[in-house]
Residue, then its C-alpha position, 0 to 999 in steps of 0.5 A: m223594308k230591309l232590317k238587321i236582326k238584333r238578338l235579345n234572347l227574348v223568349a215570349g212563347k209566341p212570335v213577337c218582334m220589336i222595331h224602332e219607333e222611327t221605323a214604325q212611323k215610316m212603315s205606318l205600323h202601330v203596336a200589335n199590328r202584324v208584319s211578315i218577316k222573310s229570311k235570306s233562306r226565304r222562310k217566312i213568319i207572321s209576327v206581332v209588332d211592338t216598338a222600342k227605342g234605346i235598345l234598337k237602332p232604326d235599321e234593326i229589328a229584335v225578334s223573339e227566340e221563337i222566330f229565330e228558331v222557325l226562320g233559322l236566323n243568325d244575329k245581324e242577318i238582314v231580313d225583309v219586313k213588310i206589313a201583313d194583312g190580318p188573317r181571314s179568320i178574323e171575319f169568321i170570328k165576327k160572323k160567330l159574334n153575330g150569332n151565325t153558324l160556322d162551317k167546317n172550313e171556317i172553324r178549321e181556319i180559326i183553329f189553325d191560325i190560333s195554332n200558328n200564332a196568326l191571331t193575337e191574344v185579343e182576337v183569340a179572346f173574341f173567339v172565346s167570347a163568341v163561342y161563350k155568348c152564342d154557343m155552337n151546335l153539335d156539328e160545329t163542336k165536332y168540327l172544332i174537335e177535329a180541327m183541334v186534334e189535327s193541329g197537334n200531335i197524336m199518340r198511338l198506344k197499344g192495349l185497352v186504352v181508357d180515360k176519365h174526365c171530370i168537368g170540374g167545379v167541385a173543391g177537392n174531388r181529386t179522384t183521378p190519381i186514385v182511379v188511374s192507379i186502380c185501373a192501371a193495377a187491373g191491367l188497363t192502359m190509362p194515359k192521363t193528361s190533364s190541364r192545370a186549374i182554370t177556375s178551381a184551386a187545383g187541377t190533377a196536373d197541379t196536384i201531381e206536380t207536388i210530388a213528381k214531374v208532369d211536363l213530360s215529352i211524348n217519348e217520355i210518356k210512352k216510356v212511363i206507360r210501357k213500364t206502368n200502364a199509365c201516367f199523370v202528365w200536364g197536357g200542355a207540354l205534349g203538343l196534343a191539341p195545343v190550341d186547347d191550351k191557348i184557349i184555356k189560357i184566355e178562358k182562365i183570364a176571363n174566368i169563362d168556360s163555354t159548353a162547346q169549348l169544354l166538350a172540345s177541350i176534353l174530347s180532343k185530348k182523349i182522341s189525341v192519346g187514342s182513348k177508346y173507352i172514356l168515362i165523363d164525370i159531371p158533378c151537378g147540383k147546388s154550388a156545382k158548375v152545372s145544374i142537374k138540368d144542364a148536366t143532363k143536356l151536357k151528357d146528351k151532347f157527350l154521348k152524341l159526339g161519342e157516336k160521331f167519333h166512334l168512341k165508347i163514352e159513358v157519362l155519370l151525373t154525380d153529386g157536386s153540391e159539396p167539396i169532396g175530400n178535406g184538402i183544397g189546393p195541390a199539396l193538401e189534395i195530394n195528401d188526401v190521395i195518399k191517405v186513400l191509397r195507403r189506407e190511412d184514415p182516408p176521406y170517406d167521400l173521396e174514396e167512395k167516389s173514386l171506387i164508383l168511377a174506377g168500377k164503371i171503367l172496369e165494367m166499360s172495358g170488360k175487366a169486370e162484369k156488369n155491376k161488379g166493378i166497384e167490388m173489383a175496384r175495392k179489392i184492388l184498393e184494399s190489397n195495396k195494389a193500387f198504392m203500389k201502382f201509384e208509387q211506381i208511376i210517381n217513381v218513373q216520373e222522377g218523383c217520390v210519394k210523400m205527404q206534403e207540409p202546408a204553407k207556413f202561415s195559417y188561420s183557422i175558422h172556429a164555430d161560434r155556436k152549436g149547430k150542424i153544417k147544412h152546406i159548404d159552397n164550392f165556389f167560395i171555398n175555391k175562391i178563398a183557396r185561390h186568394a191564398g195562392c192556389p194553384e201556383d203556390k202548391q202549399a197554399g189552400v184550405y183544409l176542411h176539418k168539418k163537412k156537411s151534416d157534421v155537428l158543431i160545438r162552440g169552438d170546434k175548428i171548421l176550416t184552416i186557410y194556409a198561405s205562404t205569405k202574410e199578405k196572401l193570408e190576409y187576402a184570403k181571410r178578407s175573402y172569407k169574412q166577406n162571403k162567410k154567410k154564403m160559404i157555410e150554411y148551418w141548420 
């Protein structure tokens, strides 16, 4: 059917079009069906359909700006609109849902259909669910990584390119800015791309964004790296394995994170930036994302995939049973990072873990002798070189290193008896911080005044919740009261 373009300046983040309800009925179209739109230049795109009346005439079609850009359309241009069949990859997703193994071409087709917006978000959610439910073997995971890398941009960097990644789940634990600063000060190239938080209160990108720009282009990143050896950026702005970001969006909504997707998400991004030396941090233990048994299995998969991609990968199983650092939430976590780098009353656990990770990378890359990495990392930290490097990176990323004020409204929890803290649960601390507004609200979060093994006197302040509105503070307070016995255990 021939329809006239009507420009609504609609930015949807994906190809979306709207047609009049009468026209939809004539074409036997329903909401969320697909149509093929062909311009007079014979360019074609597949789009998801919505229907409307009032803002459109029966002979008009409104398309999102994404379609305008791809097809090079003009307002009032006539386009050819036809019903489009669903992509073949839907059948492959069903195959996976039934517990079958996918081959390289099937996985590649699914990933490229996600990349090209040929699959709806509902269909992507079915794929995410299928992988979560049925898992993937090592070969399938390898094909998934390869397809993700192929679907996006690739950076070529010179020098010793190193990287690290933590699988997450531990409240606080903002080691990355410290590790990157130490390693870059030692002369290593560390292009740190990070995703935003999925289930925790903050990711590295969320945290750095409190003081600097993180949505840089690839050319901007290269300039930052040329000047500083490193960067702290959000991977979603780069087109590096872009399908990963679309999958993460669905995982965030569903609050699920499968092993195969986790492996593919991490390694596709590392391969895309040209990393050759990669350190994987897997926190495990009580209230961590994975148990020690599962962490050991995950470590084995990382090492085997490293061999398949000719990467030098080392995996550390670290204690993830408790929060690390005092601040939980973007602004509170960046304050902990600055304290460590400036040597100003730093959280001991955050500092020590950062030194262990940085030391391992220095040894892996040959910058430090075996068993001498932590010593070298500590010297760089204590000499102020790490802070100067951090400040340089932040300044080049159009930021300024400064301590952040927490959100306006607060509520503190006090000890109601004498005792000793036995355990603080990561899951519930993250949950309360998210209920307070994290990670979207950068100033929200939880500050831990006491940690595991600290002795309490009645009236001691244990933690403070921060929120930008009274409503969010009340929501977080209710969450604490409902879960306080699970969240903090006493001797």
